[in-house]
A tleap script that builds the chain and sets N, CA, C and O, in Angstrom:
source leaprc.protein.ff14SB
mol = sequence {
  NMET PRO ALA ALA GLY VAL ILE LEU HIE ARG
  ARG GLY GLU VAL LEU LEU VAL ARG ARG ARG
  PHE ASP PRO ARG ALA GLY ALA TRP CYS LEU
  PRO ALA GLY PHE MET GLU TYR GLY GLU THR
  PRO ARG HIE CYS ALA LEU ARG GLU LEU ARG
  GLU GLU THR GLY LEU ARG ALA ARG LEU GLY
  GLU LEU PHE GLY VAL TYR ALA GLY PHE ASP
  ASP PRO ARG VAL ARG ALA ILE LEU ILE LEU
  TYR VAL ALA GLU ARG THR SER GLY ARG LEU
  VAL PRO GLY ASP ASP ALA ILE ASP ALA ARG
  TYR PHE ALA LEU THR GLU LEU PRO ARG ALA
  ILE ALA PHE ALA ALA HIE ARG GLN ALA LEU
  THR GLU PHE ARG ALA GLN TYR ALA ARG VAL
  THR ARG GLY GLU ARG ASP ARG GLN ARG GLU
  PRO CARG
}
set mol.1.N position { 0.906 -1.073 -0.326 }
set mol.1.CA position { -0.226 -0.050 0.043 }
set mol.1.C position { 1.140 1.217 0.225 }
set mol.1.O position { 2.094 1.201 1.002 }
set mol.2.N position { 0.805 2.102 -0.683 }
set mol.2.CA position { 1.455 3.327 -0.878 }
set mol.2.C position { 1.332 4.362 -0.213 }
set mol.2.O position { 0.315 5.032 -0.396 }
set mol.3.N position { 2.245 4.767 0.674 }
set mol.3.CA position { 2.107 5.565 1.770 }
set mol.3.C position { 3.028 6.780 1.539 }
set mol.3.O position { 3.983 6.601 0.784 }
set mol.4.N position { 2.854 8.012 2.107 }
set mol.4.CA position { 3.551 9.503 1.686 }
set mol.4.C position { 4.136 10.401 2.892 }
set mol.4.O position { 3.269 10.504 3.760 }
set mol.5.N position { 5.096 10.953 3.168 }
set mol.5.CA position { 5.318 11.734 4.103 }
set mol.5.C position { 6.554 12.946 4.103 }
set mol.5.O position { 7.353 13.083 3.177 }
set mol.6.N position { 6.536 13.516 4.943 }
set mol.6.CA position { 7.897 14.457 4.973 }
set mol.6.C position { 8.699 14.719 5.582 }
set mol.6.O position { 8.366 14.856 6.759 }
set mol.7.N position { 10.402 14.994 5.239 }
set mol.7.CA position { 11.219 15.101 6.195 }
set mol.7.C position { 11.109 16.834 6.201 }
set mol.7.O position { 11.418 17.611 5.297 }
set mol.8.N position { 10.533 17.136 7.609 }
set mol.8.CA position { 10.643 18.903 7.736 }
set mol.8.C position { 11.512 18.959 8.541 }
set mol.8.O position { 11.520 18.313 9.589 }
set mol.9.N position { 12.747 20.076 8.013 }
set mol.9.CA position { 13.764 20.220 8.589 }
set mol.9.C position { 13.882 21.917 8.777 }
set mol.9.O position { 13.500 22.805 8.014 }
set mol.10.N position { 14.603 22.008 10.170 }
set mol.10.CA position { 15.172 23.735 10.322 }
set mol.10.C position { 16.638 23.407 10.957 }
set mol.10.O position { 16.906 22.427 11.652 }
set mol.11.N position { 17.186 24.050 10.711 }
set mol.11.CA position { 18.729 24.148 11.141 }
set mol.11.C position { 19.348 23.151 12.167 }
set mol.11.O position { 19.610 23.345 13.354 }
set mol.12.N position { 19.557 21.749 11.211 }
set mol.12.CA position { 19.677 20.753 12.004 }
set mol.12.C position { 18.656 20.013 13.029 }
set mol.12.O position { 18.913 19.386 14.057 }
set mol.13.N position { 17.693 20.230 12.547 }
set mol.13.CA position { 16.745 19.488 13.447 }
set mol.13.C position { 15.667 18.950 12.371 }
set mol.13.O position { 15.624 19.466 11.254 }
set mol.14.N position { 14.864 17.982 12.708 }
set mol.14.CA position { 13.746 17.236 11.713 }
set mol.14.C position { 12.568 17.097 12.903 }
set mol.14.O position { 12.643 16.988 14.126 }
set mol.15.N position { 11.395 17.157 11.918 }
set mol.15.CA position { 10.107 17.096 12.764 }
set mol.15.C position { 9.609 15.811 12.831 }
set mol.15.O position { 9.047 15.307 11.858 }
set mol.16.N position { 9.748 15.258 13.824 }
set mol.16.CA position { 8.846 13.621 14.344 }
set mol.16.C position { 7.748 14.061 15.183 }
set mol.16.O position { 7.682 14.942 16.040 }
set mol.17.N position { 6.589 12.925 14.558 }
set mol.17.CA position { 5.445 12.933 15.439 }
set mol.17.C position { 5.551 11.253 16.269 }
set mol.17.O position { 6.085 10.252 15.791 }
set mol.18.N position { 4.799 11.387 17.740 }
set mol.18.CA position { 4.628 10.361 18.515 }
set mol.18.C position { 3.050 9.753 18.017 }
set mol.18.O position { 2.026 10.416 17.850 }
set mol.19.N position { 3.251 8.239 17.844 }
set mol.19.CA position { 2.424 7.858 17.110 }
set mol.19.C position { 1.440 7.603 18.264 }
set mol.19.O position { 1.917 7.459 19.390 }
set mol.20.N position { -0.062 7.526 18.065 }
set mol.20.CA position { -1.254 7.197 19.364 }
set mol.20.C position { -1.793 6.294 18.855 }
set mol.20.O position { -2.853 6.088 19.447 }
set mol.21.N position { -1.647 5.640 18.080 }
set mol.21.CA position { -2.042 4.074 17.739 }
set mol.21.C position { -1.124 3.258 17.286 }
set mol.21.O position { -0.146 3.573 16.608 }
set mol.22.N position { -1.506 1.917 17.754 }
set mol.22.CA position { -0.859 0.603 17.098 }
set mol.22.C position { -1.008 0.558 15.980 }
set mol.22.O position { -2.101 0.978 15.599 }
set mol.23.N position { -0.144 0.106 15.023 }
set mol.23.CA position { 1.379 -0.636 15.627 }
set mol.23.C position { 2.274 0.351 15.911 }
set mol.23.O position { 2.515 1.283 15.144 }
set mol.24.N position { 2.870 0.162 17.167 }
set mol.24.CA position { 4.148 1.098 17.691 }
set mol.24.C position { 3.518 2.249 18.564 }
set mol.24.O position { 4.191 3.270 18.709 }
set mol.25.N position { 2.533 2.180 19.033 }
set mol.25.CA position { 1.804 3.457 19.621 }
set mol.25.C position { 2.965 3.896 20.612 }
set mol.25.O position { 3.535 2.970 21.190 }
set mol.26.N position { 3.331 5.016 20.845 }
set mol.26.CA position { 4.043 5.714 21.701 }
set mol.26.C position { 5.468 5.976 20.838 }
set mol.26.O position { 6.215 6.869 21.237 }
set mol.27.N position { 5.751 5.364 19.917 }
set mol.27.CA position { 7.056 5.180 19.073 }
set mol.27.C position { 6.979 6.582 18.061 }
set mol.27.O position { 5.896 6.993 17.645 }
set mol.28.N position { 8.418 7.315 17.697 }
set mol.28.CA position { 7.978 8.025 17.031 }
set mol.28.C position { 8.374 7.704 15.537 }
set mol.28.O position { 8.729 6.579 15.187 }
set mol.29.N position { 8.269 8.962 14.548 }
set mol.29.CA position { 7.913 8.880 13.095 }
set mol.29.C position { 7.994 9.942 12.175 }
set mol.29.O position { 7.432 11.003 12.447 }
set mol.30.N position { 8.432 9.843 11.438 }
set mol.30.CA position { 8.197 11.135 10.509 }
set mol.30.C position { 6.677 11.159 10.027 }
set mol.30.O position { 5.950 10.195 9.786 }
set mol.31.N position { 6.394 12.533 9.952 }
set mol.31.CA position { 4.747 12.459 9.532 }
set mol.31.C position { 4.708 11.957 8.211 }
set mol.31.O position { 5.369 12.330 7.242 }
set mol.32.N position { 3.890 11.101 8.286 }
set mol.32.CA position { 3.703 10.196 7.258 }
set mol.32.C position { 2.242 9.457 7.352 }
set mol.32.O position { 1.742 9.387 8.475 }
set mol.33.N position { 1.353 8.767 5.974 }
set mol.33.CA position { 0.332 8.138 5.981 }
set mol.33.C position { -0.305 7.375 4.718 }
set mol.33.O position { 0.097 7.590 3.574 }
set mol.34.N position { -1.027 6.735 4.932 }
set mol.34.CA position { -1.490 6.027 3.716 }
set mol.34.C position { -2.203 6.895 2.866 }
set mol.34.O position { -3.092 7.649 3.260 }
set mol.35.N position { -1.741 6.772 1.478 }
set mol.35.CA position { -2.779 7.674 0.322 }
set mol.35.C position { -4.112 7.322 0.105 }
set mol.35.O position { -4.372 6.176 -0.259 }
set mol.36.N position { -4.835 8.002 0.246 }
set mol.36.CA position { -6.268 8.033 0.094 }
set mol.36.C position { -6.844 7.792 -1.245 }
set mol.36.O position { -6.132 8.243 -2.142 }
set mol.37.N position { -7.906 7.223 -1.632 }
set mol.37.CA position { -8.250 7.007 -2.990 }
set mol.37.C position { -8.168 8.197 -3.902 }
set mol.37.O position { -8.697 9.271 -3.617 }
set mol.38.N position { -7.502 7.985 -4.987 }
set mol.38.CA position { -7.485 9.164 -5.990 }
set mol.38.C position { -6.256 10.311 -5.728 }
set mol.38.O position { -6.120 11.289 -6.464 }
set mol.39.N position { -5.223 9.976 -4.339 }
set mol.39.CA position { -4.581 11.055 -4.181 }
set mol.39.C position { -3.314 11.265 -4.822 }
set mol.39.O position { -3.048 10.380 -5.636 }
set mol.40.N position { -2.514 12.102 -4.711 }
set mol.40.CA position { -1.517 11.845 -5.384 }
set mol.40.C position { -0.393 11.647 -4.238 }
set mol.40.O position { -0.756 11.960 -3.104 }
set mol.41.N position { 0.679 11.257 -4.364 }
set mol.41.CA position { 1.793 11.047 -3.308 }
set mol.41.C position { 2.174 12.543 -2.456 }
set mol.41.O position { 2.330 12.577 -1.236 }
set mol.42.N position { 2.282 13.700 -3.326 }
set mol.42.CA position { 2.566 15.203 -3.108 }
set mol.42.C position { 1.486 15.565 -1.875 }
set mol.42.O position { 1.662 16.141 -0.801 }
set mol.43.N position { 0.371 15.017 -2.453 }
set mol.43.CA position { -0.954 15.851 -1.764 }
set mol.43.C position { -1.177 14.890 -0.611 }
set mol.43.O position { -1.335 15.387 0.504 }
set mol.44.N position { -1.209 13.524 -0.755 }
set mol.44.CA position { -1.193 12.912 0.976 }
set mol.44.C position { 0.183 13.259 1.603 }
set mol.44.O position { 0.075 13.182 2.827 }
set mol.45.N position { 1.363 13.592 1.246 }
set mol.45.CA position { 2.529 14.164 2.335 }
set mol.45.C position { 1.822 15.462 2.891 }
set mol.45.O position { 1.571 15.475 4.096 }
set mol.46.N position { 1.507 16.469 2.183 }
set mol.46.CA position { 0.861 17.543 2.663 }
set mol.46.C position { -0.295 17.522 3.839 }
set mol.46.O position { -0.402 18.212 4.852 }
set mol.47.N position { -0.935 16.698 3.429 }
set mol.47.CA position { -2.322 16.420 4.114 }
set mol.47.C position { -1.694 15.473 5.293 }
set mol.47.O position { -2.258 15.602 6.380 }
set mol.48.N position { -0.692 14.612 5.244 }
set mol.48.CA position { -0.706 13.838 6.399 }
set mol.48.C position { 0.320 14.731 7.543 }
set mol.48.O position { 0.317 14.577 8.764 }
set mol.49.N position { 1.112 15.620 6.808 }
set mol.49.CA position { 1.634 16.723 7.996 }
set mol.49.C position { 0.733 17.600 8.282 }
set mol.49.O position { 0.735 17.664 9.512 }
set mol.50.N position { -0.098 18.370 7.837 }
set mol.50.CA position { -1.114 18.912 8.285 }
set mol.50.C position { -2.202 18.593 9.397 }
set mol.50.O position { -2.640 19.318 10.290 }
set mol.51.N position { -2.546 17.071 9.008 }
set mol.51.CA position { -3.422 16.373 10.185 }
set mol.51.C position { -2.661 16.046 11.209 }
set mol.51.O position { -3.213 16.005 12.308 }
set mol.52.N position { -1.185 15.725 11.114 }
set mol.52.CA position { -0.344 15.425 12.467 }
set mol.52.C position { 0.120 16.547 13.243 }
set mol.52.O position { 0.201 16.511 14.470 }
set mol.53.N position { 0.421 17.527 12.547 }
set mol.53.CA position { 1.559 18.613 13.131 }
set mol.53.C position { 0.449 19.767 12.830 }
set mol.53.O position { 0.759 20.613 13.668 }
set mol.54.N position { -0.492 20.206 12.226 }
set mol.54.CA position { -0.977 21.542 12.219 }
set mol.54.C position { 0.129 22.501 11.212 }
set mol.54.O position { 0.029 23.712 11.012 }
set mol.55.N position { 1.088 21.660 10.714 }
set mol.55.CA position { 1.763 22.891 9.972 }
set mol.55.C position { 1.456 22.692 8.325 }
set mol.55.O position { 1.114 21.601 7.869 }
set mol.56.N position { 1.620 23.858 7.529 }
set mol.56.CA position { 1.580 23.476 6.259 }
set mol.56.C position { 2.901 23.677 5.729 }
set mol.56.O position { 3.571 24.369 6.496 }
set mol.57.N position { 3.661 23.236 4.447 }
set mol.57.CA position { 4.677 23.458 4.132 }
set mol.57.C position { 4.828 23.616 2.727 }
set mol.57.O position { 3.755 23.926 2.211 }
set mol.58.N position { 5.890 23.505 1.814 }
set mol.58.CA position { 6.317 23.614 0.427 }
set mol.58.C position { 7.050 22.266 0.392 }
set mol.58.O position { 8.018 21.970 1.093 }
set mol.59.N position { 6.422 21.455 -0.568 }
set mol.59.CA position { 7.272 20.003 -0.800 }
set mol.59.C position { 8.670 20.977 -1.596 }
set mol.59.O position { 8.636 22.010 -2.266 }
set mol.60.N position { 9.576 20.287 -1.250 }
set mol.60.CA position { 10.980 20.432 -2.209 }
set mol.60.C position { 11.207 19.140 -3.135 }
set mol.60.O position { 10.224 18.786 -3.786 }
set mol.61.N position { 12.158 18.541 -3.244 }
set mol.61.CA position { 12.370 17.468 -3.940 }
set mol.61.C position { 11.924 16.073 -3.259 }
set mol.61.O position { 11.476 15.879 -2.129 }
set mol.62.N position { 12.163 15.250 -4.206 }
set mol.62.CA position { 11.631 13.606 -3.716 }
set mol.62.C position { 13.041 13.425 -2.841 }
set mol.62.O position { 14.122 13.761 -3.324 }
set mol.63.N position { 12.925 12.904 -1.612 }
set mol.63.CA position { 13.853 12.451 -0.981 }
set mol.63.C position { 14.262 10.965 -1.555 }
set mol.63.O position { 15.258 10.675 -2.217 }
set mol.64.N position { 13.195 10.107 -1.104 }
set mol.64.CA position { 13.354 8.796 -1.298 }
set mol.64.C position { 12.120 8.076 -1.454 }
set mol.64.O position { 11.083 8.553 -0.993 }
set mol.65.N position { 12.131 6.726 -2.193 }
set mol.65.CA position { 11.323 5.549 -1.792 }
set mol.65.C position { 11.974 4.625 -1.092 }
set mol.65.O position { 13.184 4.459 -1.245 }
set mol.66.N position { 10.972 3.640 0.088 }
set mol.66.CA position { 11.204 3.142 0.715 }
set mol.66.C position { 10.279 1.791 0.837 }
set mol.66.O position { 9.064 1.971 0.766 }
set mol.67.N position { 10.759 0.455 1.016 }
set mol.67.CA position { 10.062 -0.657 1.191 }
set mol.67.C position { 9.644 -0.799 2.726 }
set mol.67.O position { 10.565 -0.833 3.542 }
set mol.68.N position { 8.276 -0.889 3.201 }
set mol.68.CA position { 7.998 -0.839 4.365 }
set mol.68.C position { 7.738 -2.888 4.980 }
set mol.68.O position { 6.702 -3.550 4.918 }
set mol.69.N position { 8.574 -3.147 5.296 }
set mol.69.CA position { 8.520 -4.701 5.789 }
set mol.69.C position { 7.860 -4.607 7.028 }
set mol.69.O position { 6.704 -5.028 7.071 }
set mol.70.N position { 8.287 -4.212 7.883 }
set mol.70.CA position { 7.862 -4.399 9.245 }
set mol.70.C position { 6.567 -3.530 9.915 }
set mol.70.O position { 6.343 -3.454 11.123 }
set mol.71.N position { 5.922 -3.016 9.048 }
set mol.71.CA position { 4.350 -2.901 9.414 }
set mol.71.C position { 3.403 -4.047 9.492 }
set mol.71.O position { 3.117 -4.524 8.393 }
set mol.72.N position { 2.766 -4.685 10.684 }
set mol.72.CA position { 1.986 -5.637 10.464 }
set mol.72.C position { 0.728 -5.517 9.916 }
set mol.72.O position { -0.035 -6.483 9.931 }
set mol.73.N position { 0.374 -4.335 9.378 }
set mol.73.CA position { -0.920 -4.166 8.749 }
set mol.73.C position { -0.575 -4.717 7.350 }
set mol.73.O position { -1.218 -5.668 6.905 }
set mol.74.N position { 0.507 -4.099 6.587 }
set mol.74.CA position { 0.172 -4.233 4.980 }
set mol.74.C position { 2.079 -3.787 4.753 }
set mol.74.O position { 2.900 -3.255 5.499 }
set mol.75.N position { 2.142 -4.332 3.355 }
set mol.75.CA position { 3.544 -3.951 3.006 }
set mol.75.C position { 3.151 -2.912 2.295 }
set mol.75.O position { 2.300 -2.840 1.409 }
set mol.76.N position { 4.038 -1.885 2.889 }
set mol.76.CA position { 4.184 -0.396 2.709 }
set mol.76.C position { 5.216 0.003 1.544 }
set mol.76.O position { 6.266 -0.639 1.511 }
set mol.77.N position { 5.043 0.839 0.745 }
set mol.77.CA position { 6.010 1.794 -0.249 }
set mol.77.C position { 5.598 3.037 0.383 }
set mol.77.O position { 4.445 3.467 0.349 }
set mol.78.N position { 6.855 3.757 1.124 }
set mol.78.CA position { 6.746 4.890 1.667 }
set mol.78.C position { 7.697 5.744 0.385 }
set mol.78.O position { 8.702 5.353 -0.210 }
set mol.79.N position { 6.943 7.018 0.256 }
set mol.79.CA position { 7.306 8.203 -0.786 }
set mol.79.C position { 7.719 9.406 0.351 }
set mol.79.O position { 6.891 9.956 1.078 }
set mol.80.N position { 8.910 9.640 0.346 }
set mol.80.CA position { 9.376 10.958 1.045 }
set mol.80.C position { 9.588 11.784 0.379 }
set mol.80.O position { 10.064 11.555 -0.733 }
set mol.81.N position { 9.270 13.283 0.873 }
set mol.81.CA position { 9.781 14.522 0.271 }
set mol.81.C position { 10.233 15.521 1.362 }
set mol.81.O position { 9.803 15.669 2.506 }
set mol.82.N position { 10.987 16.014 0.853 }
set mol.82.CA position { 11.863 17.075 1.839 }
set mol.82.C position { 10.913 18.234 1.592 }
set mol.82.O position { 10.539 18.613 0.483 }
set mol.83.N position { 10.485 18.876 3.062 }
set mol.83.CA position { 9.520 20.202 2.852 }
set mol.83.C position { 9.980 21.178 4.000 }
set mol.83.O position { 10.328 21.033 5.172 }
set mol.84.N position { 9.845 22.108 3.242 }
set mol.84.CA position { 9.883 23.438 3.742 }
set mol.84.C position { 8.693 23.884 4.697 }
set mol.84.O position { 7.590 23.614 4.222 }
set mol.85.N position { 8.678 24.347 5.619 }
set mol.85.CA position { 7.632 25.069 6.396 }
set mol.85.C position { 7.119 26.248 6.247 }
set mol.85.O position { 7.815 27.176 6.661 }
set mol.86.N position { 5.719 26.602 5.599 }
set mol.86.CA position { 5.405 27.945 5.367 }
set mol.86.C position { 4.066 28.544 6.272 }
set mol.86.O position { 3.643 29.697 6.184 }
set mol.87.N position { 3.627 27.695 6.973 }
set mol.87.CA position { 2.703 28.217 8.087 }
set mol.87.C position { 2.096 27.207 9.187 }
set mol.87.O position { 2.387 26.013 9.254 }
set mol.88.N position { 1.262 27.842 9.981 }
set mol.88.CA position { 0.561 27.147 10.968 }
set mol.88.C position { 1.276 26.859 12.637 }
set mol.88.O position { 2.235 27.593 12.871 }
set mol.89.N position { 1.026 26.225 13.367 }
set mol.89.CA position { 1.303 26.371 14.839 }
set mol.89.C position { 1.217 24.486 15.337 }
set mol.89.O position { 0.330 23.636 15.423 }
set mol.90.N position { 2.425 24.542 15.520 }
set mol.90.CA position { 2.987 22.849 15.481 }
set mol.90.C position { 1.469 22.303 17.032 }
set mol.90.O position { 1.381 22.543 18.236 }
set mol.91.N position { 1.004 21.887 16.491 }
set mol.91.CA position { -0.066 21.057 17.284 }
set mol.91.C position { 0.015 19.620 17.470 }
set mol.91.O position { -0.640 19.399 16.451 }
set mol.92.N position { 0.241 18.567 17.867 }
set mol.92.CA position { -0.017 17.173 17.692 }
set mol.92.C position { -1.605 17.282 17.376 }
set mol.92.O position { -2.308 18.218 17.756 }
set mol.93.N position { -2.067 16.137 16.596 }
set mol.93.CA position { -3.388 15.871 15.917 }
set mol.93.C position { -3.392 14.532 15.348 }
set mol.93.O position { -2.430 13.771 15.250 }
set mol.94.N position { -4.905 14.289 14.890 }
set mol.94.CA position { -4.911 13.340 14.176 }
set mol.94.C position { -4.781 11.878 15.114 }
set mol.94.O position { -5.428 11.504 16.092 }
set mol.95.N position { -3.846 11.352 14.490 }
set mol.95.CA position { -3.147 9.805 15.240 }
set mol.95.C position { -1.783 10.274 15.848 }
set mol.95.O position { -0.863 9.458 15.903 }
set mol.96.N position { -1.578 11.783 16.390 }
set mol.96.CA position { -0.124 12.023 16.874 }
set mol.96.C position { -0.784 12.241 18.299 }
set mol.96.O position { -1.957 12.492 18.575 }
set mol.97.N position { 0.313 12.071 19.118 }
set mol.97.CA position { 0.085 12.394 20.872 }
set mol.97.C position { 0.918 13.477 21.053 }
set mol.97.O position { 0.641 14.271 21.952 }
set mol.98.N position { 2.345 13.735 20.033 }
set mol.98.CA position { 2.892 14.361 20.364 }
set mol.98.C position { 3.783 14.729 19.076 }
set mol.98.O position { 3.979 13.917 18.172 }
set mol.99.N position { 4.325 16.091 19.083 }
set mol.99.CA position { 5.074 16.561 17.653 }
set mol.99.C position { 5.937 17.691 17.805 }
set mol.99.O position { 5.608 18.860 18.008 }
set mol.100.N position { 7.468 17.037 17.643 }
set mol.100.CA position { 8.538 18.100 17.778 }
set mol.100.C position { 9.917 18.107 17.212 }
set mol.100.O position { 10.337 17.066 16.707 }
set mol.101.N position { 10.648 19.152 17.241 }
set mol.101.CA position { 11.891 19.183 16.661 }
set mol.101.C position { 13.085 18.206 17.622 }
set mol.101.O position { 13.352 18.249 18.823 }
set mol.102.N position { 13.634 17.345 16.502 }
set mol.102.CA position { 14.995 16.835 17.213 }
set mol.102.C position { 15.768 17.061 17.021 }
set mol.102.O position { 15.583 17.156 15.808 }
set mol.103.N position { 17.010 17.370 17.178 }
set mol.103.CA position { 18.526 17.697 16.823 }
set mol.103.C position { 19.030 16.310 15.752 }
set mol.103.O position { 18.712 15.180 16.121 }
set mol.104.N position { 19.464 16.407 15.027 }
set mol.104.CA position { 19.921 15.352 13.982 }
set mol.104.C position { 20.607 14.629 14.677 }
set mol.104.O position { 20.277 13.443 14.702 }
set mol.105.N position { 21.694 15.024 15.420 }
set mol.105.CA position { 22.652 14.190 16.183 }
set mol.105.C position { 21.744 13.722 17.830 }
set mol.105.O position { 22.365 13.138 18.718 }
set mol.106.N position { 20.317 14.080 17.981 }
set mol.106.CA position { 19.947 13.200 19.119 }
set mol.106.C position { 18.627 12.700 18.710 }
set mol.106.O position { 17.613 12.926 19.371 }
set mol.107.N position { 18.639 12.090 17.731 }
set mol.107.CA position { 17.222 11.245 17.615 }
set mol.107.C position { 16.689 10.399 18.526 }
set mol.107.O position { 17.425 9.685 19.206 }
set mol.108.N position { 15.462 10.377 18.638 }
set mol.108.CA position { 15.028 9.639 19.933 }
set mol.108.C position { 15.206 8.049 19.239 }
set mol.108.O position { 15.213 7.817 18.030 }
set mol.109.N position { 15.357 6.949 20.433 }
set mol.109.CA position { 15.665 5.765 20.023 }
set mol.109.C position { 14.942 5.140 19.680 }
set mol.109.O position { 15.410 4.259 18.960 }
set mol.110.N position { 13.297 5.070 19.891 }
set mol.110.CA position { 12.263 4.412 19.536 }
set mol.110.C position { 11.612 5.105 18.303 }
set mol.110.O position { 10.510 5.639 18.431 }
set mol.111.N position { 12.385 5.108 16.903 }
set mol.111.CA position { 11.643 5.057 15.962 }
set mol.111.C position { 10.876 4.023 15.600 }
set mol.111.O position { 11.431 2.925 15.642 }
set mol.112.N position { 9.397 4.069 15.144 }
set mol.112.CA position { 8.562 3.335 14.814 }
set mol.112.C position { 8.906 2.235 13.665 }
set mol.112.O position { 8.727 1.051 13.949 }
set mol.113.N position { 9.328 2.538 12.554 }
set mol.113.CA position { 9.476 1.665 11.610 }
set mol.113.C position { 10.788 1.828 10.952 }
set mol.113.O position { 11.226 2.975 10.870 }
set mol.114.N position { 11.518 0.797 10.445 }
set mol.114.CA position { 12.774 0.682 9.396 }
set mol.114.C position { 12.950 1.518 8.510 }
set mol.114.O position { 14.049 2.049 8.354 }
set mol.115.N position { 11.741 1.838 7.643 }
set mol.115.CA position { 11.931 2.785 6.359 }
set mol.115.C position { 12.099 4.364 7.043 }
set mol.115.O position { 12.554 5.200 6.262 }
set mol.116.N position { 11.776 4.827 8.404 }
set mol.116.CA position { 11.924 5.980 9.048 }
set mol.116.C position { 13.019 6.061 9.353 }
set mol.116.O position { 13.640 7.064 9.000 }
set mol.117.N position { 13.828 4.793 10.308 }
set mol.117.CA position { 14.835 5.066 10.558 }
set mol.117.C position { 16.096 5.058 9.624 }
set mol.117.O position { 17.189 5.374 10.093 }
set mol.118.N position { 15.944 4.675 8.214 }
set mol.118.CA position { 16.825 4.428 7.470 }
set mol.118.C position { 16.950 5.606 6.509 }
set mol.118.O position { 17.967 5.881 5.874 }
set mol.119.N position { 15.683 6.331 6.476 }
set mol.119.CA position { 15.445 7.966 5.514 }
set mol.119.C position { 16.513 8.740 6.622 }
set mol.119.O position { 17.596 9.252 6.341 }
set mol.120.N position { 15.772 8.646 8.140 }
set mol.120.CA position { 16.587 9.566 8.877 }
set mol.120.C position { 18.059 9.299 8.878 }
set mol.120.O position { 18.892 10.199 8.766 }
set mol.121.N position { 18.353 8.018 9.009 }
set mol.121.CA position { 20.090 7.945 8.383 }
set mol.121.C position { 20.955 8.545 7.501 }
set mol.121.O position { 22.125 8.890 7.664 }
set mol.122.N position { 20.111 8.641 6.388 }
set mol.122.CA position { 20.426 8.958 4.741 }
set mol.122.C position { 20.256 10.488 5.085 }
set mol.122.O position { 21.154 11.292 4.833 }
set mol.123.N position { 19.299 10.780 5.555 }
set mol.123.CA position { 18.924 12.440 5.717 }
set mol.123.C position { 20.174 12.921 6.072 }
set mol.123.O position { 20.883 13.539 5.278 }
set mol.124.N position { 20.546 12.632 7.422 }
set mol.124.CA position { 21.284 12.929 8.461 }
set mol.124.C position { 22.429 13.168 7.821 }
set mol.124.O position { 22.967 14.271 7.920 }
set mol.125.N position { 23.128 11.853 6.841 }
set mol.125.CA position { 24.586 11.814 6.353 }
set mol.125.C position { 24.416 12.956 5.070 }
set mol.125.O position { 25.432 13.558 4.719 }
set mol.126.N position { 23.425 13.170 4.547 }
set mol.126.CA position { 23.157 14.031 3.691 }
set mol.126.C position { 23.628 15.826 4.090 }
set mol.126.O position { 24.510 16.569 3.659 }
set mol.127.N position { 22.399 16.004 5.234 }
set mol.127.CA position { 22.935 16.954 5.866 }
set mol.127.C position { 23.980 17.656 6.503 }
set mol.127.O position { 24.122 18.871 6.641 }
set mol.128.N position { 24.946 16.385 7.004 }
set mol.128.CA position { 26.365 16.785 7.391 }
set mol.128.C position { 27.255 16.756 6.067 }
set mol.128.O position { 28.422 17.056 6.321 }
set mol.129.N position { 27.026 16.484 4.763 }
set mol.129.CA position { 27.824 16.188 3.836 }
set mol.129.C position { 27.378 18.056 3.210 }
set mol.129.O position { 28.160 18.922 2.820 }
set mol.130.N position { 26.246 18.098 3.308 }
set mol.130.CA position { 26.047 19.835 2.795 }
set mol.130.C position { 26.483 20.523 3.513 }
set mol.130.O position { 27.146 21.418 2.990 }
set mol.131.N position { 26.402 20.541 4.947 }
set mol.131.CA position { 26.467 21.792 5.817 }
set mol.131.C position { 28.410 21.520 5.852 }
set mol.131.O position { 29.174 22.476 5.986 }
set mol.132.N position { 28.812 20.331 5.730 }
set mol.132.CA position { 30.354 20.292 5.623 }
set mol.132.C position { 31.038 21.306 4.736 }
set mol.132.O position { 31.847 22.199 4.989 }
set mol.133.N position { 30.505 20.923 3.694 }
set mol.133.CA position { 30.716 21.665 2.177 }
set mol.133.C position { 30.596 22.939 2.342 }
set mol.133.O position { 31.562 23.629 2.017 }
set mol.134.N position { 29.384 23.599 2.889 }
set mol.134.CA position { 29.360 24.794 3.054 }
set mol.134.C position { 30.463 25.345 3.815 }
set mol.134.O position { 31.123 26.140 3.146 }
set mol.135.N position { 30.992 25.124 5.348 }
set mol.135.CA position { 31.818 25.116 6.012 }
set mol.135.C position { 33.218 25.332 4.926 }
set mol.135.O position { 33.798 26.416 4.984 }
set mol.136.N position { 33.555 24.616 4.272 }
set mol.136.CA position { 34.450 24.323 3.510 }
set mol.136.C position { 34.706 25.353 2.757 }
set mol.136.O position { 35.868 25.760 2.744 }
set mol.137.N position { 33.666 26.047 1.924 }
set mol.137.CA position { 33.722 26.795 1.184 }
set mol.137.C position { 33.809 27.987 1.931 }
set mol.137.O position { 34.590 28.799 1.436 }
set mol.138.N position { 33.233 28.354 3.000 }
set mol.138.CA position { 33.543 29.684 3.646 }
set mol.138.C position { 34.676 29.840 4.104 }
set mol.138.O position { 34.861 31.012 4.430 }
set mol.139.N position { 35.885 28.908 4.352 }
set mol.139.CA position { 37.015 28.844 4.671 }
set mol.139.C position { 37.669 29.426 3.500 }
set mol.139.O position { 38.082 30.584 3.560 }
set mol.140.N position { 37.809 28.677 2.366 }
set mol.140.CA position { 38.542 29.143 1.092 }
set mol.140.C position { 38.830 30.627 1.221 }
set mol.140.O position { 38.028 31.439 1.681 }
set mol.141.N position { 39.899 30.875 0.829 }
set mol.141.CA position { 40.955 32.353 0.568 }
set mol.141.C position { 40.038 32.730 -0.898 }
set mol.141.O position { 39.606 31.985 -1.778 }
set mol.142.N position { 39.973 33.997 -0.747 }
set mol.142.CA position { 38.991 34.266 -1.967 }
set mol.142.C position { 40.120 35.391 -2.800 }
set mol.142.O position { 39.797 35.909 -3.869 }
savepdb mol mol.pdb
quit
């Protein structure tokens, strides 16, 4: 079953939501959920973000597509986009009991699904490469 979500980041932090319902109630995950009939992945990602966090965002590039093998309900395909917040107030809603930003270097241990853990690991590595490259460019003599 297709699902879509976002990696919403700001200054070295990423937004996660704490799951209200099973499977893995109480664990953290990226704002994401299953696509509804007639919905595009992009629309689903934005809808899930708004429902779970109260935030609106602008989607950037496709970050990755992941196979979800550890959800007992279905075999999922997770489509993730990088997103930039545009408006809204951060309030957990829908099927989230908490929503907050975590430093990429201090993510919670209890991440609900392997696909989310993999995406966060890849995002953290990509973010580190980009910021390291920016620091190196700033140090270069002009």
